[in-house]
Each structure stands twice: as structure tokens, then as C-alpha cells.
C-alpha positions in Angstrom: 77.5 84.5 95.0 80.0 85.6 97.5 82.5 85.9 94.5 80.2 88.8 92.5 81.4 91.7 94.8 85.0 90.7 94.3 84.3 90.4 90.9 82.7 93.8 90.6 85.7 95.4 92.4 87.9 93.7 90.1 85.9 95.0 86.9 85.9 98.3 88.5 89.6 98.5 89.1 90.4 97.4 85.6 88.0 99.9 83.8 89.6 102.8 86.0 93.1 101.6 85.4 92.2 101.5 81.8 90.9 105.0 81.8 94.1 106.2 83.5 96.3 104.2 81.3 98.2 103.0 84.3 98.3 99.3 83.1 99.9 100.4 79.6 102.7 102.5 81.5 103.0 99.7 84.4 103.4 97.0 81.7 105.9 98.9 80.2 108.0 99.5 83.2 107.6 96.0 84.3 108.9 95.1 80.5 112.0 97.2 81.3 112.4 95.6 84.7 111.9 92.2 82.9 114.7 92.8 80.1 117.2 92.8 83.0 115.7 90.1 84.7 115.6 87.9 81.5 119.3 88.6 80.8 119.8 87.3 84.3 117.3 84.3 83.8 118.5 83.3 80.6 122.2 83.7 81.7 121.9 81.4 84.7 119.8 79.1 82.6 122.2 78.6 80.2 125.2 78.4 82.2 123.5 75.8 84.5 123.0 73.5 81.0 126.4 74.0 80.4 127.6 73.0 83.9 125.1 70.0 83.6 125.3 68.6 80.5 128.0 70.8 78.4 125.3 71.7 75.6 121.6 72.8 75.6 121.0 70.2 72.8 121.9 67.5 75.0 119.4 68.5 77.7 116.7 66.2 78.5 113.4 67.3 80.4 114.9 66.9 84.0 118.0 68.9 83.3 115.8 71.7 81.5 113.6 71.6 84.5 116.6 71.8 87.1 118.2 74.7 85.1 115.2 76.6 84.6 113.9 76.4 88.4 117.6 77.4 89.3 117.7 80.4 87.0 114.1 81.6 88.1 115.4 81.6 91.9 118.3 83.5 90.9 116.4 86.1 88.8 113.5 86.3 91.4 114.6 88.7 93.9 116.0 91.0 91.6 112.8 91.2 90.0 111.1 91.7 93.5 113.6 94.7 94.5 113.5 96.3 90.5 109.6 96.4 90.5 109.4 97.3 94.2 111.7 100.6 93.4 110.0 101.2 89.7 107.3 99.7 88.5 105.3 99.2 91.6 107.2 102.3 93.6 103.8 103.9 94.7 102.2 100.9 95.8 105.3 99.7 97.6 106.3 102.8 99.2 109.8 102.1 97.7 110.1 99.7 100.6 111.0 96.0 100.7 108.5 94.1 103.0 109.1 90.3 103.7 105.5 90.0 103.4 105.4 91.4 100.2 108.3 89.7 99.1 106.8 86.3 99.9 103.8 87.1 98.2 105.7 88.1 95.2 107.3 84.9 95.4 104.1 83.1 95.5 102.8 84.9 92.4 106.1 84.1 90.7 105.6 80.5 91.4 102.6 80.8 88.9 104.8 82.2 86.4 107.5 79.8 86.8 105.1 76.9 86.4 103.9 78.6 83.3 107.6 79.3 82.2 108.8 75.7 83.0 105.7 74.0 81.3 106.1 76.5 78.1 110.1 75.5 78.0 109.4 71.7 78.2 106.5 71.7 75.8 108.1 74.0 73.1 111.6 72.0 73.8 110.0 69.1 72.0 109.2 71.0 68.4 112.0 73.4 68.7 115.6 74.4 69.8 115.9 75.1 73.6 116.6 78.7 72.8 113.4 79.1 71.0 111.8 77.4 74.0 113.3 79.5 76.4 112.2 82.8 74.6 108.6 81.2 74.6 108.8 80.4 78.1 109.9 83.9 79.1 106.9 85.4 76.9 104.5 83.2 79.0 106.1 84.2 82.3 106.1 87.5 81.5 101.9 87.8 81.0 101.5 85.5 84.1 103.9 87.7 86.2 102.8 90.9 85.4 99.0 89.8 86.0 100.1 88.5 89.4 102.0 91.4 90.4 99.7 94.0 89.2 96.6 92.4 90.6 97.5 90.4 93.7 101.1 91.5 95.0 100.8 95.4 95.0 
């Protein structure tokens, strides 16, 4: 039961953060940064689809995955910088660190997997733009959780 002390510390941190409303304020800041990141992600995604197949409606699963991974790769660095200087400025000391960036990337991979999975699944039943919107929502939840509890 070596996980019990870690779980107890996590529950205590969550309770304290909730009391201080820190999670809500950080989530709002993360969302604001996310709006910019979403514009970059979606812009690069649809540009990549246009370059690859000419139209989102003609994109197969492989093309969707390639365009999505590419757009995520472009957007993740900007997201790290903005979150280091805004959302998690206190925790990061407003300094960019290679180790934090690597951890942010690793956490971002969790979000990218959730994002890509949601995109591919929803695209089977809805237009690509709806699938991308759902994918962005899934990655917001995953990325905020990873950033708040693991990275910063």
C-alpha cells in the first residue's frame, strides 16, 4: 500500500486548492491560453488537411492523424511558454526550463492521444470540424490535469 501516502497527499492538495479557488482561477487562465493555442492548433490542422488532401471531407483516418499530430507539435511549444509565464507563473518562476518542457511534452502526449482518439472516433459520425471541436475539449481536460498536477 505504498500508494496510500501519495493518494493522501493528492487529496489534501486538491482540498486545499479547492478552498483557495486556485484550481478555478488556473483553469480559467489555462482556458484563455488555450483559446490562443486552439486557434494555432486548428489553423495548422486545417491548413495541413488542405495541403494533404485539399478538403477536410476527403480526409481518411491516416490523414486526420498526420494533420492532428503535426498541428499538436506546432502548438505545444507556444502553449508551454504561455502557461509558464501566465497560468503557472508562480510555480515556474516565469522561467523556461528544459526539464519542465520535457515533462510538459510528456503530459501533452497524454492530451494528444486523447485528442486524436476523440477526433478519429467522432469523425466517423460527425463533420470533421465537430470532431476537432470535441477533440479540443478532451485535450483541454487532460492537458490541464497533467499541467496542474504533474508538470507545474
